Biopython code that builds the backbone (N, CA, C, O; Angstrom):
import numpy as np
from Bio.PDB.StructureBuilder import StructureBuilder

atoms = [
    (1, "MET", "N", (-56.263, 2.620, 5.464)),
    (1, "MET", "CA", (-55.289, 2.907, 6.205)),
    (1, "MET", "C", (-54.495, 2.386, 7.475)),
    (1, "MET", "O", (-54.968, 2.509, 8.605)),
    (2, "ASN", "N", (-53.538, 1.928, 7.288)),
    (2, "ASN", "CA", (-52.741, 1.523, 8.765)),
    (2, "ASN", "C", (-52.464, 2.534, 9.652)),
    (2, "ASN", "O", (-51.861, 3.522, 9.234)),
    (3, "THR", "N", (-52.754, 2.471, 10.655)),
    (3, "THR", "CA", (-52.715, 4.028, 11.636)),
    (3, "THR", "C", (-52.415, 2.950, 12.875)),
    (3, "THR", "O", (-52.512, 1.726, 12.968)),
    (4, "ASN", "N", (-51.869, 4.365, 14.071)),
    (4, "ASN", "CA", (-51.329, 3.411, 15.390)),
    (4, "ASN", "C", (-52.497, 4.803, 16.139)),
    (4, "ASN", "O", (-53.080, 5.706, 15.539)),
    (5, "THR", "N", (-52.482, 4.431, 17.787)),
    (5, "THR", "CA", (-52.981, 4.980, 18.416)),
    (5, "THR", "C", (-52.074, 5.246, 19.601)),
    (5, "THR", "O", (-51.356, 4.403, 20.139)),
    (6, "VAL", "N", (-52.234, 6.949, 20.055)),
    (6, "VAL", "CA", (-51.483, 7.509, 20.692)),
    (6, "VAL", "C", (-52.150, 8.484, 21.749)),
    (6, "VAL", "O", (-53.061, 9.276, 21.510)),
    (7, "ASN", "N", (-51.513, 8.270, 22.978)),
    (7, "ASN", "CA", (-51.807, 8.976, 24.386)),
    (7, "ASN", "C", (-51.509, 10.598, 24.469)),
    (7, "ASN", "O", (-50.449, 10.987, 24.958)),
    (8, "ILE", "N", (-52.577, 11.602, 23.925)),
    (8, "ILE", "CA", (-51.568, 12.968, 24.119)),
    (8, "ILE", "C", (-51.909, 13.564, 25.223)),
    (8, "ILE", "O", (-53.122, 13.361, 25.259)),
    (9, "SER", "N", (-51.676, 14.080, 26.013)),
    (9, "SER", "CA", (-51.843, 14.600, 27.713)),
    (9, "SER", "C", (-52.199, 16.384, 26.977)),
    (9, "SER", "O", (-51.319, 16.523, 26.127)),
    (10, "PHE", "N", (-52.790, 17.246, 26.987)),
    (10, "PHE", "CA", (-53.450, 18.298, 27.040)),
    (10, "PHE", "C", (-53.917, 18.993, 28.205)),
    (10, "PHE", "O", (-54.578, 18.443, 29.086)),
    (11, "LYS", "N", (-53.490, 20.508, 28.217)),
    (11, "LYS", "CA", (-54.145, 21.397, 29.357)),
    (11, "LYS", "C", (-55.417, 21.515, 29.204)),
    (11, "LYS", "O", (-55.584, 21.392, 27.991)),
    (12, "LYS", "N", (-56.532, 21.698, 29.751)),
    (12, "LYS", "CA", (-57.699, 21.783, 29.947)),
    (12, "LYS", "C", (-58.414, 22.688, 28.778)),
    (12, "LYS", "O", (-59.333, 22.415, 28.005)),
    (13, "ASP", "N", (-57.494, 24.073, 28.987)),
    (13, "ASP", "CA", (-58.097, 25.129, 28.500)),
    (13, "ASP", "C", (-57.649, 24.782, 27.114)),
    (13, "ASP", "O", (-58.180, 25.433, 26.214)),
    (14, "LEU", "N", (-56.647, 23.748, 26.733)),
    (14, "LEU", "CA", (-56.604, 23.874, 25.527)),
    (14, "LEU", "C", (-57.478, 22.639, 24.623)),
    (14, "LEU", "O", (-57.619, 22.635, 23.401)),
    (15, "LEU", "N", (-57.753, 22.108, 25.127)),
    (15, "LEU", "CA", (-58.307, 20.601, 24.941)),
    (15, "LEU", "C", (-59.747, 21.223, 24.295)),
    (15, "LEU", "O", (-60.188, 20.942, 23.181)),
    (16, "LYS", "N", (-60.261, 21.986, 25.117)),
    (16, "LYS", "CA", (-61.416, 23.033, 25.412)),
    (16, "LYS", "C", (-61.400, 23.817, 23.549)),
    (16, "LYS", "O", (-62.313, 23.616, 22.748)),
    (17, "LYS", "N", (-60.371, 24.523, 23.297)),
    (17, "LYS", "CA", (-60.280, 24.652, 22.315)),
    (17, "LYS", "C", (-60.478, 24.078, 21.008)),
    (17, "LYS", "O", (-61.310, 24.255, 20.118)),
    (18, "ILE", "N", (-59.601, 23.435, 21.133)),
    (18, "ILE", "CA", (-59.631, 21.984, 19.986)),
    (18, "ILE", "C", (-60.752, 21.139, 19.645)),
    (18, "ILE", "O", (-61.062, 20.823, 18.497)),
    (19, "ASP", "N", (-61.369, 20.775, 20.752)),
    (19, "ASP", "CA", (-62.867, 20.612, 20.800)),
    (19, "ASP", "C", (-64.312, 21.671, 20.342)),
    (19, "ASP", "O", (-65.391, 21.261, 19.915)),
    (20, "LYS", "N", (-63.984, 22.837, 20.545)),
    (20, "LYS", "CA", (-64.947, 24.063, 19.921)),
    (20, "LYS", "C", (-64.316, 23.932, 18.456)),
    (20, "LYS", "O", (-65.182, 23.803, 17.590)),
    (21, "LEU", "N", (-63.310, 23.935, 18.098)),
    (21, "LEU", "CA", (-63.162, 24.348, 16.748)),
    (21, "LEU", "C", (-63.248, 22.765, 15.690)),
    (21, "LEU", "O", (-63.287, 22.807, 14.461)),
    (22, "ALA", "N", (-63.265, 21.351, 16.581)),
    (22, "ALA", "CA", (-63.565, 20.634, 15.655)),
    (22, "ALA", "C", (-65.105, 20.010, 15.945)),
    (22, "ALA", "O", (-65.631, 19.006, 15.464)),
    (23, "LYS", "N", (-65.623, 20.992, 16.919)),
    (23, "LYS", "CA", (-67.119, 21.116, 16.605)),
    (23, "LYS", "C", (-67.943, 22.100, 15.350)),
    (23, "LYS", "O", (-69.022, 21.936, 14.781)),
    (24, "ALA", "N", (-66.984, 23.069, 15.246)),
    (24, "ALA", "CA", (-67.677, 23.629, 14.040)),
    (24, "ALA", "C", (-67.105, 23.435, 12.924)),
    (24, "ALA", "O", (-67.519, 23.806, 11.826)),
    (25, "GLU", "N", (-65.810, 22.652, 13.233)),
    (25, "GLU", "CA", (-65.866, 22.168, 11.458)),
    (25, "GLU", "C", (-66.573, 20.688, 11.358)),
    (25, "GLU", "O", (-66.264, 19.813, 10.549)),
    (26, "SER", "N", (-67.253, 20.635, 12.029)),
    (26, "SER", "CA", (-67.967, 19.185, 11.570)),
    (26, "SER", "C", (-66.771, 17.932, 11.894)),
    (26, "SER", "O", (-67.131, 16.773, 11.686)),
    (27, "ARG", "N", (-65.563, 18.147, 12.328)),
    (27, "ARG", "CA", (-64.911, 16.788, 12.616)),
    (27, "ARG", "C", (-64.480, 16.364, 13.342)),
    (27, "ARG", "O", (-64.734, 17.068, 14.319)),
    (28, "SER", "N", (-63.945, 15.633, 13.606)),
    (28, "SER", "CA", (-63.603, 14.760, 15.284)),
    (28, "SER", "C", (-62.386, 15.122, 15.711)),
    (28, "SER", "O", (-61.559, 15.274, 14.813)),
    (29, "ARG", "N", (-61.927, 15.359, 17.112)),
    (29, "ARG", "CA", (-60.865, 15.714, 17.352)),
    (29, "ARG", "C", (-59.478, 15.595, 16.712)),
    (29, "ARG", "O", (-58.663, 16.455, 16.377)),
    (30, "SER", "N", (-59.461, 13.800, 16.625)),
    (30, "SER", "CA", (-58.469, 13.217, 15.825)),
    (30, "SER", "C", (-58.370, 13.495, 14.569)),
    (30, "SER", "O", (-57.301, 13.375, 13.970)),
    (31, "GLU", "N", (-59.363, 13.865, 14.059)),
    (31, "GLU", "CA", (-59.144, 14.412, 12.554)),
    (31, "GLU", "C", (-58.650, 15.809, 12.330)),
    (31, "GLU", "O", (-57.952, 15.932, 11.324)),
    (32, "LEU", "N", (-58.908, 17.172, 13.226)),
    (32, "LEU", "CA", (-58.522, 18.268, 13.944)),
    (32, "LEU", "C", (-57.084, 17.814, 14.193)),
    (32, "LEU", "O", (-56.298, 18.255, 13.354)),
    (33, "ILE", "N", (-56.669, 17.215, 14.928)),
    (33, "ILE", "CA", (-55.219, 17.110, 15.659)),
    (33, "ILE", "C", (-54.337, 16.484, 14.674)),
    (33, "ILE", "O", (-53.209, 16.975, 14.650)),
    (34, "ARG", "N", (-54.585, 15.405, 13.750)),
    (34, "ARG", "CA", (-54.101, 15.352, 12.793)),
    (34, "ARG", "C", (-53.788, 16.207, 11.733)),
    (34, "ARG", "O", (-52.629, 16.266, 11.323)),
    (35, "GLU", "N", (-54.619, 16.830, 11.275)),
    (35, "GLU", "CA", (-54.396, 18.018, 10.253)),
    (35, "GLU", "C", (-53.628, 19.261, 10.615)),
    (35, "GLU", "O", (-53.029, 19.960, 9.797)),
    (36, "ALA", "N", (-53.710, 19.523, 12.184)),
    (36, "ALA", "CA", (-52.633, 20.424, 12.905)),
    (36, "ALA", "C", (-50.946, 19.983, 12.621)),
    (36, "ALA", "O", (-50.019, 20.637, 12.143)),
    (37, "ALA", "N", (-51.012, 18.777, 13.072)),
    (37, "ALA", "CA", (-50.034, 18.162, 12.659)),
    (37, "ALA", "C", (-49.273, 18.072, 10.897)),
    (37, "ALA", "O", (-48.097, 18.327, 10.636)),
    (38, "ARG", "N", (-49.938, 17.804, 10.279)),
    (38, "ARG", "CA", (-49.387, 18.197, 8.800)),
    (38, "ARG", "C", (-49.302, 19.096, 8.770)),
    (38, "ARG", "O", (-48.111, 19.389, 8.667)),
    (39, "LEU", "N", (-49.760, 19.707, 8.790)),
    (39, "LEU", "CA", (-49.943, 21.503, 8.588)),
    (39, "LEU", "C", (-48.450, 21.863, 9.022)),
    (39, "LEU", "O", (-47.593, 22.329, 8.270)),
    (40, "TYR", "N", (-48.293, 21.547, 10.442)),
    (40, "TYR", "CA", (-46.770, 22.063, 11.234)),
    (40, "TYR", "C", (-45.831, 21.450, 10.368)),
    (40, "TYR", "O", (-44.924, 22.221, 10.058)),
    (41, "ILE", "N", (-45.765, 20.516, 9.963)),
    (41, "ILE", "CA", (-44.522, 19.224, 9.504)),
    (41, "ILE", "C", (-44.548, 19.696, 8.095)),
    (41, "ILE", "O", (-43.610, 19.362, 7.372)),
    (42, "GLU", "N", (-45.374, 20.333, 7.679)),
    (42, "GLU", "CA", (-45.209, 21.094, 6.051)),
    (42, "GLU", "C", (-44.794, 22.211, 6.495)),
    (42, "GLU", "O", (-44.151, 22.729, 5.582)),
    (43, "ARG", "N", (-44.806, 22.932, 7.473)),
    (43, "ARG", "CA", (-44.564, 24.399, 7.569)),
    (43, "ARG", "C", (-43.043, 24.207, 7.649)),
    (43, "ARG", "O", (-42.201, 24.792, 6.968)),
    (44, "ARG", "N", (-42.829, 23.241, 8.645)),
    (44, "ARG", "CA", (-41.037, 23.123, 8.751)),
    (44, "ARG", "C", (-40.626, 22.864, 8.225)),
    (44, "ARG", "O", (-39.449, 23.223, 8.268)),
    (45, "GLU", "N", (-41.033, 21.958, 7.107)),
    (45, "GLU", "CA", (-40.526, 21.899, 6.317)),
    (45, "GLU", "C", (-40.295, 22.831, 4.785)),
    (45, "GLU", "O", (-39.403, 22.617, 3.964)),
    (46, "ARG", "N", (-40.922, 23.453, 4.735)),
    (46, "ARG", "CA", (-40.488, 24.660, 3.551)),
    (46, "ARG", "C", (-39.566, 25.484, 4.591)),
    (46, "ARG", "O", (-38.647, 26.132, 4.092)),
    (47, "TRP", "N", (-39.715, 25.513, 5.869)),
    (47, "TRP", "CA", (-38.757, 26.574, 6.082)),
    (47, "TRP", "C", (-37.292, 25.984, 5.632)),
    (47, "TRP", "O", (-36.365, 26.441, 4.964)),
    (48, "GLU", "N", (-37.532, 24.756, 6.315)),
    (48, "GLU", "CA", (-35.741, 24.016, 6.039)),
    (48, "GLU", "C", (-35.420, 24.243, 4.324)),
    (48, "GLU", "O", (-34.365, 24.589, 3.792)),
    (49, "LYS", "N", (-36.613, 23.944, 3.761)),
    (49, "LYS", "CA", (-36.044, 24.132, 2.508)),
    (49, "LYS", "C", (-35.837, 25.604, 1.725)),
    (49, "LYS", "O", (-35.489, 25.699, 0.548)),
    (50, "ILE", "N", (-36.143, 26.808, 2.679)),
    (50, "ILE", "CA", (-35.641, 27.896, 2.880)),
    (50, "ILE", "C", (-34.445, 28.336, 2.891)),
    (50, "ILE", "O", (-33.750, 29.022, 2.142)),
    (51, "PHE", "N", (-34.295, 27.688, 4.128)),
    (51, "PHE", "CA", (-33.158, 27.281, 4.912)),
    (51, "PHE", "C", (-31.933, 27.192, 4.013)),
    (51, "PHE", "O", (-31.024, 28.008, 3.862)),
    (52, "ASP", "N", (-32.091, 26.253, 3.570)),
    (52, "ASP", "CA", (-30.456, 25.335, 2.577)),
    (52, "ASP", "C", (-31.040, 26.380, 1.602)),
    (52, "ASP", "O", (-30.149, 27.215, 1.756)),
    (53, "PHE", "N", (-31.743, 26.858, 0.856)),
    (53, "PHE", "CA", (-31.572, 27.166, -0.472)),
    (53, "PHE", "C", (-30.759, 28.853, -0.035)),
    (53, "PHE", "O", (-30.257, 29.505, -0.951)),
    (54, "GLY", "N", (-30.732, 29.314, 1.218)),
    (54, "GLY", "CA", (-30.452, 30.578, 1.331)),
    (54, "GLY", "C", (-28.766, 30.129, 1.921)),
    (54, "GLY", "O", (-28.071, 31.135, 2.060)),
    (55, "LEU", "N", (-28.138, 28.978, 2.228)),
    (55, "LEU", "CA", (-27.079, 28.368, 3.019)),
    (55, "LEU", "C", (-26.770, 28.062, 1.463)),
    (55, "LEU", "O", (-26.033, 28.992, 1.136)),
    (56, "ASN", "N", (-26.941, 27.310, 0.447)),
    (56, "ASN", "CA", (-26.652, 26.889, -0.646)),
    (56, "ASN", "C", (-26.304, 27.990, -1.416)),
    (56, "ASN", "O", (-25.323, 27.847, -2.144)),
    (57, "GLN", "N", (-27.015, 29.302, -1.424)),
    (57, "GLN", "CA", (-26.876, 30.525, -2.153)),
    (57, "GLN", "C", (-25.215, 31.053, -1.404)),
    (57, "GLN", "O", (-24.129, 30.908, -1.965)),
    (58, "VAL", "N", (-25.440, 31.669, -0.030)),
    (58, "VAL", "CA", (-24.227, 32.051, 0.545)),
    (58, "VAL", "C", (-23.023, 31.302, 0.354)),
    (58, "VAL", "O", (-21.934, 31.875, 0.406)),
    (59, "LYS", "N", (-23.140, 29.756, 0.080)),
    (59, "LYS", "CA", (-21.762, 29.090, -0.684)),
    (59, "LYS", "C", (-21.726, 29.608, -1.642)),
    (59, "LYS", "O", (-20.688, 30.170, -1.992)),
    (60, "ARG", "N", (-22.691, 29.611, -2.308)),
    (60, "ARG", "CA", (-22.540, 29.594, -4.426)),
    (60, "ARG", "C", (-21.705, 30.789, -4.495)),
    (60, "ARG", "O", (-20.606, 30.774, -5.047)),
    (61, "LEU", "N", (-22.280, 31.973, -3.864)),
    (61, "LEU", "CA", (-22.204, 33.238, -4.086)),
    (61, "LEU", "C", (-20.918, 34.266, -3.113)),
    (61, "LEU", "O", (-20.426, 35.393, -3.169)),
    (62, "ASP", "N", (-20.809, 32.943, -2.207)),
    (62, "ASP", "CA", (-19.300, 33.176, -1.164)),
    (62, "ASP", "C", (-20.033, 34.330, -0.533)),
    (62, "ASP", "O", (-20.419, 34.906, -1.550)),
    (63, "LEU", "N", (-20.341, 34.827, 0.169)),
    (63, "LEU", "CA", (-21.065, 35.475, 0.871)),
    (63, "LEU", "C", (-21.111, 35.942, 2.255)),
    (63, "LEU", "O", (-21.883, 35.320, 2.984)),
    (64, "LYS", "N", (-20.445, 36.909, 2.777)),
    (64, "LYS", "CA", (-19.934, 36.744, 4.215)),
    (64, "LYS", "C", (-21.213, 37.840, 4.839)),
    (64, "LYS", "O", (-21.756, 38.744, 4.203)),
    (65, "GLU", "N", (-21.423, 37.517, 5.971)),
    (65, "GLU", "CA", (-22.316, 38.737, 6.949)),
    (65, "GLU", "C", (-22.143, 40.298, 6.752)),
    (65, "GLU", "O", (-23.092, 41.066, 6.597)),
    (66, "GLU", "N", (-21.146, 40.576, 6.773)),
    (66, "GLU", "CA", (-20.990, 41.581, 6.873)),
    (66, "GLU", "C", (-21.956, 42.182, 5.263)),
    (66, "GLU", "O", (-22.720, 43.147, 5.238)),
    (67, "ALA", "N", (-21.668, 41.424, 4.276)),
    (67, "ALA", "CA", (-22.151, 41.603, 2.778)),
    (67, "ALA", "C", (-23.528, 41.818, 3.059)),
    (67, "ALA", "O", (-23.974, 42.962, 3.149)),
    (68, "VAL", "N", (-24.170, 40.904, 3.191)),
    (68, "VAL", "CA", (-25.335, 40.508, 3.244)),
    (68, "VAL", "C", (-26.027, 42.023, 4.609)),
    (68, "VAL", "O", (-27.127, 42.532, 4.392)),
    (69, "ALA", "N", (-25.369, 42.370, 5.562)),
    (69, "ALA", "CA", (-25.862, 42.874, 6.351)),
    (69, "ALA", "C", (-25.910, 44.837, 5.430)),
    (69, "ALA", "O", (-26.779, 45.708, 5.450)),
    (70, "GLU", "N", (-24.946, 44.794, 4.964)),
    (70, "GLU", "CA", (-24.665, 45.851, 4.300)),
    (70, "GLU", "C", (-25.989, 45.926, 2.871)),
    (70, "GLU", "O", (-26.239, 47.088, 2.550)),
    (71, "GLU", "N", (-26.299, 45.500, 2.557)),
    (71, "GLU", "CA", (-26.769, 44.902, 1.251)),
    (71, "GLU", "C", (-28.725, 45.574, 2.029)),
    (71, "GLU", "O", (-29.431, 46.405, 1.458)),
    (72, "ILE", "N", (-29.030, 44.953, 3.200)),
    (72, "ILE", "CA", (-30.475, 44.825, 3.900)),
    (72, "ILE", "C", (-29.563, 46.532, 4.162)),
    (72, "ILE", "O", (-30.496, 47.333, 4.215)),
    (73, "LYS", "N", (-28.788, 46.997, 4.261)),
    (73, "LYS", "CA", (-29.011, 48.036, 5.039)),
    (73, "LYS", "C", (-29.681, 49.378, 3.877)),
    (73, "LYS", "O", (-30.663, 50.088, 4.094)),
    (74, "LYS", "N", (-28.623, 49.397, 2.446)),
    (74, "LYS", "CA", (-29.012, 49.552, 1.237)),
    (74, "LYS", "C", (-30.516, 49.553, 0.261)),
    (74, "LYS", "O", (-30.873, 50.199, -0.724)),
    (75, "TYR", "N", (-31.204, 48.398, 1.164)),
    (75, "TYR", "CA", (-32.535, 48.044, 1.032)),
    (75, "TYR", "C", (-33.247, 49.036, 1.282)),
    (75, "TYR", "O", (-33.962, 49.777, 0.608)),
    (76, "ARG", "N", (-32.866, 48.934, 2.713)),
    (76, "ARG", "CA", (-33.632, 49.442, 3.954)),
    (76, "ARG", "C", (-34.047, 51.601, 3.899)),
    (76, "ARG", "O", (-34.653, 52.137, 4.827)),
]
sb = StructureBuilder()
sb.init_structure("model")
sb.init_model(0)
sb.init_chain("A")
sb.init_seg("    ")
for serial, (resi, resn, name, xyz) in enumerate(atoms, 1):
    if name == "N":
        sb.init_residue(resn, " ", resi, " ")
    sb.init_atom(name, np.array(xyz, "f"), 0.0, 1.0, " ", f" {name:<3s}", serial, name[0])
structure = sb.get_structure()
């Protein structure tokens, strides 16, 4: 695997939490931080897809903000 090393600064209390969790999960600090970064990126990409879908629906259906607010009000 082609990897690069990076230096990251953490506040002491956050680093303690990272180390405690890594130890509890029997993995290294680096593995835990890599997984956290992967999950964050995946979550952001999912939200981007959701918002893109919403924007496409707005365009496709020619929705106006007022109409959406009215539909929400009816639903509630």
